[in-house]
N, C-alpha and C positions, 0 to 999 in steps of 0.2 A: 461396499461395506463388506464386511466380512463377520458377521453375526454376533456384534455386541449387543448387550441387553438394551432394551428401550429408554431406561434410565440407568444411569451411574451414580450414586451420591459420592460425595467427596471421604469416603471412606478406605480402609486400606491403604495401599501405596499411593493412592491419589490418581489425578489425570496428568498423564504427560504429553504436550504438544510438539510434535515435530513441524511446526510450522508457526511462524512470528504470528501471521494474521490471527490465526486461530487462537493463540497463547494470549493475544493482545485484547479478543472478545472475550476472551473467561474472564481477562481482568474488569472489561466493563461491566459484566454480570456479576462482579462481586466474588468469583472464584479464582484463586492464585493456582495456577499449573505446579504440580510436583517439580516437573522437569521441562529443560526445553533445549532446543538445540540452539547453538550460537550464542549463548548466554554471552559472553565475554563483548560481542558485538552489538546486541539489543542497545544500549545508547546511543550510538552510531547513527543505526538504520530504521529503527522503530521510533527511539528518541523519548517517548511519551506515549502511555503511561510507563512509569518507573516501575521495574520487575521487583517484586518485594525479596528482600532478605530471606537465605535459606532454598530457595529456587538450585535446584541441581542442572550443571550445565553438562549436556550429554555429547560433546562435541559438534563439530560441523556436520552439515547434511551428508557432504561426502564422505564422511567417517564417525557414523554414529558409534558412540562406545557402547556397546550391546551387552558387555559384563556390567556395566553400570546400571543400565536400563533394568538388567534382570535384577540387579540387587534391590531395587526398588519395588519391588513386584507392584506395579500400577494396576489399577483397577481399570485402566482403561488409556489406550494410546492413540491419539489422533494423528491422522497422517493424510498425506494428498496423493493424487496420480504420480507426481514427481519422484515419489518415494515408492513406486510400485513393485521395483525390483527387490525391494526388501520385506512386502508382505507377508510372503512365509515364514521368513526368521521372525518378524513381529508379532505374528500371531500365534506364534509358540509361546511366547514372553506372558502376553495378557489379550483381553478381548481388544480389537483394533477397529477405528471407524475411519473410512476416508471420506474427505469432504472436497469437492469437486466445484472450483471457481473459475480457475484460469483455463478454459479448455476450448476448442471449436465449437462454434455457435451460440457460445457462454456471451452475458453482459457481466462484466465483472461484479458491479454494483448492485444490480438485481439480484445475481445469486448469493452475493454476500449477506444480502436481507433474508433471502430462504436458508441457508446454512446456520446464519445466528439464531434463528428459531429452532433450526434441529438441534443444534448443540445446545441451546438453553435446555430444552424438553432433554435430553441426554444425561445432563449434569445436574440435574432438578432445579434449573433455572429459567423455567418456562416464562414465570409472571415477569423475572427481571428482564428475560430477553426482549418481552413486548414491551415492556417500559423504556427499553433503552432505544429499540426502535421507533418507539413515539416521538421521543427528545431529538433521535435523529433527525426525524421528518420536520420536528418543527426548527429545528436548526437551521435544515435546510431551507427550507421557506422564509426563514428569516432572512438568511445570505442572499437567496433568490430577490426578495424585496430591495436587500440593499444594492445588489448589481444594478437594478432596475433605475434605481434612483441616479445611480452614477453614469447610466449610460456606458455601461463600459464597452470598452474596443475589444474587438477579437484578442485571444491570447494563445500563446503559443508556449508548450512546456517541454523544456529540455535537462537533460543530463549531458556534460560533455565527458566523450572517452579520451579525445585529446585537442589539440590545437587544429585540430582538420575534421573530426567526425563529431557526432553526438548521436545520442537518444531521444526523438523526440515522440512526444506521447499523443496516443490518437485511438482510433479504431474500440473494438469493446473494452479496452481497458480501465482501470480504476480511476485514473485520473481525468479521462475523458468523459466516462458517467459520471463523474462527480462536476462537472464543468455543465454536462448538460441538464444535470438537476438545480444547478442554481443560476440557469440561464445565461451562462457564459457561451458565447460562440467560441470554437475551436478554431485558431487560423491556420492549422495543420489540415489540409482537406488528401493527404496522399495515405497511403495504404499503411497499415500498422497490424501486428500479429496478435493473436488472442491474447498476448501478455500487456498488450496495450503499448506498443511502441514499435518503432523503426529506425534503424541505423541509416544515418544520412550522412553525407558531405557537407560541410557549414555553407557551400555554394547554392545548396538546394533552399538554404532560409532567406534565398530572395525571392522564391516563390510566393512566400507568405504576403497578406492582406498589407498592404503598406501602413496601414492603422494599427498595425497588431504591437500588442505587447510582449515582450519576450520574458516571461519567467524561467529563472536557471535554478534548479532544486540542487541544493547542496547535499552531499559535498562536491567541491570543485575538484576535477580530476583532469589533468593534473593542476595542484592547488593555485600556481601561479598563471593559468592558462587565460585570464582577463587578460593581463599585462602582454602577455605574447600576442594577443589578438590586437591590442592597441597598436601595433604597427602594421599590421594586415591591411592594404588598401581595399581588398574585397570587405571584411568585415566592417570597416568604418563609412563604408559606403551604404551599408544596409540601413533602410530607413528607421527602424526600429532604434538602431545605434546614433542616427544623425538627430533623432527627435528623441534622445535620452529616456526610450519607452524599454528599459531593462533593467530587470531586477533579480536581486538572489533571494530566494527564501529558504529558510531552514530544511532541515532533512526531514522526509516525509516517505514512509514504507510504499513504493510503488508497487508492491504485489500484496498489500494487506486485504483489509476488510471495512466495515461501515466506519468503524473509529478513525481509520486513515483517510477516507474520505472525507469525513469530517475534519480532522485537522487541515489536509489539503485545501478544502473547499475556505475554510478560515483565514488559513495563510494568504492565500490569493485576493480575497476580497478585501483585506487589510491591508495588501500591498496596493491594491488598487487604490483604495480610499487615500492613502498616504499621498499617491502621486498625483491625484486629482486635485489636491491642494494648492 
């Protein structure tokens, strides 16, 4: 934290978010950010909610346009430890507040709840934050009931890197926390960083529970990876492939907050319900 006031209303130049998850949470609380980083890629990685028209694109996180940011004259800048190297420059432009979700010893979903409340208080949306989290709890509880009724199998969640490697999700990350919250067993028992994933060779998927259902989160990289793998003896020998327990779900921001955990959980349960028919 860098000395931002306890509450910042949406006056002046408004609140700027240098993180997708914080921007998405603002929208969930009924407050649009004045500007965000990487706005042009929002629809690919966050997907929903849609960012309203008029929000300014500040460039990528690696090349934030500080001139544009200064010209906005924001009332508050929302940042994360990932951008700590910019703290001095940012704090000269406007009051800045750092939100920490992905860090050693943190559980991403638990921290997302706490930081949502703090953000709500900071932007004058404390009641909206409480209402949003109550809605989230009710949704997670409903999905947990659905999971129980389905007698759902263990689930493994991956993104492809190429036709030999993938990121598999587990540990303290958002996807793993969401699965735990709705009563789904994570089929990946191996290690994962505090970002919530581990890079593996596809041969390591043979270690998964034989009953596991594999969920592949879009976008597929490369896009024809499944077609390439259809000719792989290793891939076609895997139990979830032979039993056709493999699904592709739409994109979800893996480094998001509560709203992204809700989207992920809903997509996974809906997919399991379709598979069970």
